[in-house]
C-alpha positions, 0 to 999 in steps of 0.5 A: 576480783582482779585488781587493775588499780593499785595503791599509788595510781592516779585515778579520775572519779567518773560517777557520784558527787565527786565526779571529775576529781583526780586523785591518788589511790591511798588504799585498796580493799580488794575483798570489798571492791573499794578504794580510798582516794585522796580528796574524795568523799571527805567525812567529818565526825564531831568528837566530845572532849575526852572521848578519844585518846588521839583527840583529847580536846575533842573537835571535828575530825575529818577522814576520807571514806571508801568508794567503789572501784567501779566509780573510778578510771585510771588516769594519766596526763598523756592519755587522760582517763583510760581503761586498763587491761593486762598482757604478757610482755616478751619476757613472759611478765604481766604488764598493764596496758591501756585498752580502747580504740585510741590507746590500745596496746600502750604500756602503762607500767 
């Protein structure tokens, strides 16, 4: 599966309980087709004291879960949420560009 969303990109969640949230991609898992997005799908785990080397006193540990890559769309301030395609530049290098009627051909990076 070709990755059209990379680490560091800003994305908008389009389905699920976190619909509408805009955040930065922290990790990409291409084999699973999942990503980890800042502020999305927060999970809490309750630890007993002494069970973890990192959290000797125990307590509630919060971490971010993975979401499917199909549940997000690339987001920019100028264009909003856009689909991403690939094309070749004049120099023969691959580049990402926005797809759709309004934004077709706009180079993202």
